[in-house]
N, C-alpha and C positions, 0 to 999 in steps of 0.2 A: 238350089241356094247353097252357097258355100259359107259355112258358119265358122267363125273363130271366137273363142272365149279368151278374154283378157282379164287377168286378176291383178289389181293394184293394192299393195299393202299400205300400212299406215304411214310409213315414211315417204311413200310416193305421193301422198295427198296432203301432207302436213304443212307445206309452205306454198306461197305463191309461185316460187321458182319451180318447185317440184311439180305442181299441177300443170305448169306450162309444158314440161316434158311429157306428162300424161297426154295432154291434148295433141302433141306432135305424134305420139305413137298411135293414137286413135285415128287421126287424119290419114296417116300413112296407110293403114290397113283398109280404110274406107276407099281411098284412091285406088287400091289394088283390087277393088270389087268384092270385098268380103262383107258379109253381114255380121255385125258385132254384138256380142253380149259381154258386158263388163261387170265383173264381180269386184266389190270394194270392201275393204276393211275399215275399221274406225281410224280416224286420223291420229297420227302421232303416237307418242309413248307417255308413260306415267309423268304427270305434271302438266302436260298439254291439255287444253280444256276438254276435248271430246274423246280422249283415249280411253280404252276399256279399263285400264288400271286406275285412271283418274276417276271414272264412274264408281268403281269398287271402293276407292278411298272415300268418295263422297258418301256412299252408303254407310261406311264404317264410322264416319264422323257424325252421322245423323241417326243415332240410335243403334246402328249395327244389328238390326233385328229383322232384316228382310228374309223371308223364306226363299228357298231355291227358285220357286216359281216366279215370285215377284222380282227377284234379282235378275232373272233372265229378261223380264220386261224392261228393266232399267238398261241392261247391257245392249239390247237391240237398238237403243237410241243412237249409239255411236255410229253404226253403219248407215242408219237412215240419214244422219247429218252428212256423211261422206257422199252418199248417193245423190242427194238433192243438190249438194254443192257442185258436184261434177255435172249434173244435169243442167244447172244454170249456166255453167261455163260453156258447155257444148251448144246449148240453145243460142247463146250470145254469138257463137261462131256460125250460126245458121244450120246446125246439125240437129234434127228432130230426135228427141229422146223420150223414153218412158221409164220411170222408176218403179220397180217392183220389190216388195219385201221378199224375204225368203219364202214366207207362206204364200204370197201371191204368185211367186215364180214356180210353185208346185212342190216345195220341199216338205215331205211328210216324215216326221220323226217319232221315236218313242218318247216317253215322258221322263227320261232321265235328265232332269233339269241341270244345266251347267255342263253337261257332257253327253248330250243327246246323240243318238245314232240315226242316220238316215235310213228310213225304211223304203222310201220310194221317191222318185222325182217325176212330177207330172207337169211338164213345161208347156201346157196348152196356151197360156196367155203370152209366154215368151215368144212362141212361134207365131201367134197372131200378130204381135207387134212387129216382129221381123218382116213378116209378109207385107206390112204397111210401109216398109222402108225406114223404120225407126231403129236407133241404137237403144238396146235394152240394158238398163243399169240395175243390177240385182244386189241387194244387201247380202254380203257373205256372212258366214258364221252363224246363221240362224235358220230356223224352220218353224213348223207348227205341228202339234199333235193332231190326231183325228178328231179330238174334242175341241180344237180351236185354240189351245194354249200356245203362246210363243215359247220357243226353246232356243238354246244356243248349243253349239257343237263342240265346245271346249277349245283349248289353245290350238292355234293353227287351223281353226275351222273354216276360214275363208278359202284356204287352199283346197280343202275337201269340197266346199261348195262349188268351186270352179271346175274341178275334174268331174264331179258328179253331174254337174250341169252339162259339161262337155260330152260326157257319155250319153246322157239322155237325149241330147240334141244331135248326136253323131257328128260332132264338130271335126273339122279338119285338124285343128291344133288348139291346145290350151297354152297360152303364154302366161307364166307367173312372173310378174315384175317385182323386183326387190331392190335393195340398195347396194347389192354386190353384183359383179359381172359374171353371173352364172355360178356353177358349182365348182368349188376349188378342191385341190388335193388335200388341204388341211385348213384349219382356222388361220387366216392370214394375220390375225392379231398375235398369234403365238409363233407361227412358222412363217418367217418373212418371205421365203422364196416359194411359198405355195403358189401354184399356178392354176388358171382356169382349165376345166376339162371341156373339150368340144362335144363329146358324146359319152353317155353312160347308159347302162341297162337299168331297167326298172328295179331288178333285184339289188344291184349295187347301190343305187341311191336310196332305196328303201332301207337297206342295212345301215348306210351312213346316217340316215335320219333317225332310225331307231337307236343308234349308238352315239348320238350327241350332236351330229351336224344339224344346224337349225335353219337350213335354207328352205326346205319344203317339208310339210308334214307327212309322215309315213303313210297315214291312211289315205291321203290324197293320191300318193303314188300307187297304192294297192288298187284303188278304184280305176285309175288310168290303165294299169296293167291288165286288169280283168276285162276292161272294155276295149283294149287295143287302141287307146287314144294317145297319140304322141304329145309330149309336154316339153316346152322350153322354159328354162329358168334364165331370165334376162335382167339386165340392169335398166331401171327406169331412166337413168341419167346418161345413157350411152345408146348408140345405134348398132351395137354389136349383136350377133346372133345368140350369144350366151351358150348355154349347155342344152343339148337335145337329150331327152330321156325317152328311150325306146327299147325295142327288143334287141338282144345282142346278136342275133343271127345275121352276120354279114354287115353289121353297121360299120361305117367308115369315118375316119378322121379326115376332114376336108383337105388337110395339108399333107398328111403322111400316108393316106390310104387305109388299109385294113387296120383296125385297132387290135393289137395283140399285146396284152400286158397281164402280168400276174396280179399286181396290186393297183387299185384305183385311188385309194385315199386312206387317210388316217383320221379317226374321230376319237372323241373322248367324252366321258361323263365324270365330273368331279363331285366331291362332297358325298362320298359313300362310305359305309362302315362294313367291314368284313365281320361276320359272325360265325364262330365255330362251335359246334355242339358235338361232343364226343358221346357215342352211343355204345353202351356195354355190349359185348359179343352176343349175337343172337337176338338182340332186342330190336328187330326190324321195325316193329310197330312204333317205336319212338321216333323213327325218321318220319313216318307218316304224321305223327302227332305234332312234330315241329312245324310242318308246312300247313297243316290244318289250323294250327294256332295262329300262324301268320295270316291266313286267309280270313279267319273268323274275326280278326282285329283290323282288317282292311289295310294290312301292311304289304306293300309291293316288294317282292323278292326278285333277285337277279343273280346272274353269275353263279349258278348252282352246281356244286359238286357233291354227289352222294356216293359214299363208299361203305363197305361193311362196318367200318369203325366209327362212322359219324357223317355229319353233313357240314359243308362250308358254303356260305352264300353271302350276298350283300344286300343291304337296305340303304335307303337314303339316310344321311346323317340325322336329318330331322325326325326320322322314325326310329332311330337306334335305341333311344332310352326306353320307349314303349316296347320295342321288340324284346329287349333284354328282360324287362319287367314281366311280361306275360310268359316268357319261357321259365323264368324263376318260379312263377306261380304254379307251374305244372311240374315242379321239382327237378328241373334241368339246371345245369350249371354252364351257361354259355360263356364263351370268351369273345371279346370284341376288340377290334382295331379300327378306330375312327380316323377320319381325315385321309381317305384313300381315293384313288381315281382309277377308272376303267379306261384303258387305252385299246382301241380296236384297229386292227389292220384288215382292210376290206378290199376284196377284189374277186371278180367272177372267174379269174384264172387260178385261184388258190387250190381248188379241189384236185387232189391227186398229184400235186407237184411236189417232189421231194425237195427238202432244203429250206422251205419257207420258215418253218418254226426255228430251224437252226440259225437262220439269219436274224430272226427276231431276238433270240436268246443271245447271240453273239453281239449284236449292236447294243443291247441293254447292258450286257456284262462289261463291255468295253467302256461304257459310260458310267460304270459303277452303280447301276440301278438294280435293286432287288426285285425279283418277280415274286409276288405274294401268292398268286393263283393264276391259272390259265384255263382256257376252254376254247373250243373251235366248232365251226360248222362248215358247210360247203363253201361259203363265201366270206367267212370272217374268222379271225383268230383274235381272242381277247387276252389281255394280260392285266392283272391288278397290280398297281404300284402305289407307293406312298404319294400323297398329294404334292409334297415338296419336290418329288422327282418327275412329276407329270410333264412339265414343259420340256425338260431335257429328254424325256422319253419320246415325246412327239417329234422333236427335232431330229433325234438320232434315228428313229424309224423312217422318217420322211427322207433323210439323206441316204440311209442304207438301201432303200428301194428305189433311189434315184428319181423320186417323183417331181423333182424340180426341173428335170430335163424335158 
């Protein structure tokens, strides 16, 4: 049995016209002889009746006192509505379907309500229904604890549901359908000449997702990479192949042959605050104290530079006031710069190549953009800039590495 997993996001299901495109993609793969498992998100975005954020707003307007466990029960409703709606449409077309919740599909999670982690996927019922020739529609974003409590997987959880199910079923492919035509070299709302990528490695897209690109959730990519399951990111509203996410060894661009590039894309995270804490000479334990204090107060830190003279790192603007306060409470004197943005240059070919950092510095210098901080890894170089310089920085770097070509 050749199994494909299709995942349709909220915008793919939110209108009659969008759902017609979904039906077209389903029929095409069935005609190709594939057995289909479809993972769905809640319909639409905030303000639309069944969207996840709309349900959260409803809870806030009605007492705002739900515990995390009960809130997960509420949020599971959105995907159930999507799944049953799609089931009805497919049945009307003569296509037999079975709807399964995340729990019924075999997703076992921990009890971290609101951001649960998948512990196991036991897709017995999914396989039974596929053997009967039915299309199986699974509610994404959700699972169940060993004790039977419903859980949700956090933002982007439907992507994770799709790749985890694909791995458990040993699917040939996982297709993630969105409202954009695959993965682009940059955010097209900011960089007008951003172009779609035909193929990227797991590591490249994982880094792009971690550093601000919102096309696919990084945990979903990690699961696919560990399980060797290829993923395509495609547009619901077109018949193009989109972007294939796979291993880098020998992958090819269908038009130009072997893909050989230093930089794959530019990503960004805005609204961050840079915090600097000077540490007196020899007081190494104060560096430890800084980060333990952040952890104890559930403040996420990023972009960390540690030197003998102190530490520099970033937090989200929304956490900055609390971060400064708790540092002051342990007799430190932090300095902060709010309204910053992290801009990332990402590519599997960066490691060991001379001149990449020089080109980044040159392009930003020519654009009169100050670099506040920098860091690098094997596949990513980050720079911190002021938020008002972010757009120009993205455009300058995109042009400098000729990603529009």
